[in-house]
C-alpha positions in Angstrom: 0.0 0.0 0.0 1.4 3.4 -1.0 1.8 6.4 1.4 -1.1 8.2 -0.4 -3.6 5.4 0.2 -4.9 6.8 3.6 -5.2 10.3 2.0 -7.2 8.8 -0.9 -9.4 6.9 1.5 -10.1 10.1 3.5 -11.1 11.8 0.3 -13.4 8.9 -0.6 -15.1 9.2 2.8 -15.5 13.0 2.4 -17.0 12.4 -1.1 -19.5 9.9 0.4 -20.4 12.4 3.2 -21.2 15.0 0.5 -23.4 12.6 -1.4 -27.1 13.3 -0.8 -28.1 9.8 -1.9 -26.5 7.8 0.9 -28.2 7.6 4.3 -26.2 8.2 7.5 -26.1 4.5 8.7 -24.8 3.3 5.4 -22.2 6.1 5.3 -21.0 5.2 8.9 -20.9 1.5 7.9 -18.8 2.3 4.8 -16.5 4.5 6.8 -16.1 1.9 9.5 -15.4 -0.9 7.0 -12.9 1.2 5.1 -11.1 2.2 8.3 -10.9 -1.5 9.3 -9.5 -2.5 5.9 -6.8 0.2 6.2 -5.9 -0.5 9.9 -2.2 -1.4 10.0 -1.4 -4.9 11.3 2.1 -6.1 12.0 4.7 -7.9 14.1 7.4 -6.3 16.3 10.2 -8.6 17.2 13.0 -7.7 19.6 16.0 -9.7 20.8 18.6 -8.7 23.3 20.8 -10.6 25.8 19.3 -13.9 24.9 15.7 -12.8 25.5 13.2 -12.5 22.6 9.9 -10.6 22.6 7.3 -10.7 19.9 4.2 -8.5 19.9 1.2 -8.3 17.5 0.4 -4.8 16.4 -3.2 -3.9 15.6 -3.4 -0.1 15.0 -2.3 1.4 18.3 -2.9 -1.8 20.2 0.0 -4.2 21.2 -0.6 -7.8 22.2 2.3 -9.9 23.5 2.8 -13.2 21.5 6.1 -14.3 23.0 7.2 -15.3 25.6 4.0 -17.2 26.5 2.8 -18.0 29.9 3.4 -21.7 30.9 0.3 -23.8 30.5 -0.6 -27.0 32.3 -0.1 -30.1 30.1 -3.4 -31.7 29.0 -4.0 -35.5 28.7 -4.1 -36.6 25.1 -7.1 -38.8 24.1 -6.4 -42.4 23.1 -5.8 -43.0 19.4 -8.8 -44.3 17.5 -8.8 -46.9 14.7 -9.4 -45.4 11.3 -12.4 -46.8 9.4 -12.2 -47.9 5.8 -13.7 -44.6 4.5 -10.9 -42.7 6.3 -8.3 -45.0 4.7 -9.9 -44.3 1.2 -9.8 -40.6 1.9 -6.1 -40.9 3.0 -5.3 -42.7 -0.3 -7.0 -39.9 -2.3 -5.1 -37.2 -0.3 -1.9 -39.1 -1.1 -2.7 -38.9 -4.8 -3.2 -35.2 -4.4 0.3 -34.7 -3.0 2.8 -33.2 -5.4 5.0 -35.7 -7.4 8.3 -35.3 -9.1 6.6 -33.9 -12.2 5.0 -31.1 -10.2 8.3 -29.9 -8.6 8.9 -27.1 -11.2 5.3 -25.9 -11.0 5.3 -25.8 -7.2 8.6 -24.0 -7.1 7.3 -21.4 -9.5 4.1 -21.1 -7.4 6.1 -20.7 -4.2 8.3 -18.1 -5.8 5.4 -16.1 -7.1 3.6 -16.4 -3.7 6.6 -15.2 -1.8 7.1 -12.3 -4.1 3.4 -11.4 -3.8 3.6 -11.5 0.1 6.8 -9.4 0.2 5.0 -6.9 -2.0 2.3 -6.2 0.5 4.4 -5.9 3.7 6.5 -2.9 4.8 9.4 -2.9 7.2 9.1 0.2 9.3 12.3 -0.5 11.2 15.1 -3.1 10.8 18.0 -3.0 13.2 20.9 -5.2 14.0 23.7 -4.4 16.5 26.2 -7.1 17.1 29.5 -7.1 19.0 31.3 -10.3 18.2 33.4 -11.7 21.0 34.7 -15.0 22.5 37.5 -16.4 24.6 39.5 -17.2 21.4 40.5 -14.2 19.2 40.8 -16.5 16.1 37.2 -17.7 16.6 36.0 -14.1 17.1 37.6 -13.1 13.8 36.1 -16.1 12.0 32.6 -15.6 13.4 32.8 -11.9 12.5 33.7 -12.6 8.9 30.9 -15.2 8.6 28.3 -12.9 10.0 29.3 -10.0 7.8 29.2 -12.2 4.7 25.8 -13.5 5.6 24.3 -10.1 6.4 25.7 -8.2 3.5 24.6 -11.0 1.1 21.0 -11.2 2.4 20.5 -7.5 2.9 20.5 -6.5 -0.8 18.0 -9.3 -1.6 15.8 -8.1 1.3 15.9 -4.5 0.0 14.7 -5.6 -3.4 11.9 -7.7 -2.0 10.4 -5.3 0.6 10.2 -1.6 1.4 12.6 -0.9 4.3 11.9 2.6 5.7 14.5 2.6 8.5 17.6 0.5 8.6 20.5 0.3 11.0 23.2 -2.4 10.8 26.3 -2.3 13.0 28.6 -5.3 13.3 31.9 -5.0 15.1 34.5 -7.4 16.6 35.6 -7.1 20.2 38.7 -9.3 20.9 38.6 -8.4 24.6 35.0 -9.5 25.2 34.3 -13.0 26.5 31.0 -13.4 24.6 29.0 -11.8 21.9 26.3 -9.2 22.4 23.5 -9.2 19.9 20.5 -6.8 19.6 17.9 -7.2 16.8 14.6 -5.5 16.1 12.2 -5.8 13.3 8.9 -3.9 12.9 6.8 -5.3 10.0 3.4 -3.8 8.9 0.7 -4.6 6.4 -3.0 -3.8 6.1 -6.0 -6.0 6.4 -7.0 -5.2 2.8 -3.6 -6.2 1.4 -3.6 -9.4 3.5 -7.1 -10.3 2.2 -6.0 -9.7 -1.4 -2.8 -11.9 -0.8 -4.9 -14.7 0.8 -7.5 -14.6 -2.0 -4.9 -14.8 -4.8 -2.9 -17.6 -3.0 -6.1 -19.6 -2.3 -7.2 -19.3 -5.9 -3.8 -20.6 -7.1 -3.9 -23.5 -4.6 -7.5 -24.3 -5.5 -6.6 -24.5 -9.2 -3.8 -26.9 -8.4 -6.0 -29.2 -6.3 -8.8 -29.1 -8.9 -6.4 -30.2 -11.6 -4.9 -33.0 -9.5 -8.4 -34.2 -8.5 -9.6 -34.3 -12.1 -6.5 -36.2 -13.1 -7.0 -38.7 -10.2 -10.6 -39.4 -11.2 -9.7 -39.8 -14.9 -7.0 -42.3 -14.1 -9.5 -44.1 -11.8 -12.1 -44.3 -14.6 -9.6 -45.7 -17.1 -8.7 -48.5 -14.6 
């Protein structure tokens, strides 16, 4: 979603308000639905000193996802025997699974889906501060080189895939430190409208694949 989308949505609401043909309840309903579709959703992940925190972002609301509170273990029900119908369904599902001939198609579908998903998200902030250290100076230098190679290889690919608004990367070696100190933060946002559009397109592609496999399965079964 572009930066001018909220402004365009506001103009649309003003235009609706000026229209004499729409009743007030319908106008309020349209404005509420539009506001809901444009509400920013996202994930904020933060890691420091071995502790990781993940929060769900819904507008101005923040909900903690990790760490979770410990729950009491529940007793699992005893396994039941599968009837013949379930076995037949399992055989059919097995036939729907991708085979060697579908590997290229699935790879193309996965690549297209990943590109579509990265196109609807926006990274508000991406930060990495790492001070590499260990008891062995040679190991520190080796780990520092590996991390720099990994980050500076993945970062250009990430910049091409998503829109990164704020970025801060700082990796330094410390041959006097006994251990490494890593701080990471990622703030990822999308809207409900873009998420619905992505889910609809992905579901349509998956449904087309399943329909094709099902048709092929029944045709082969009819020939037999």
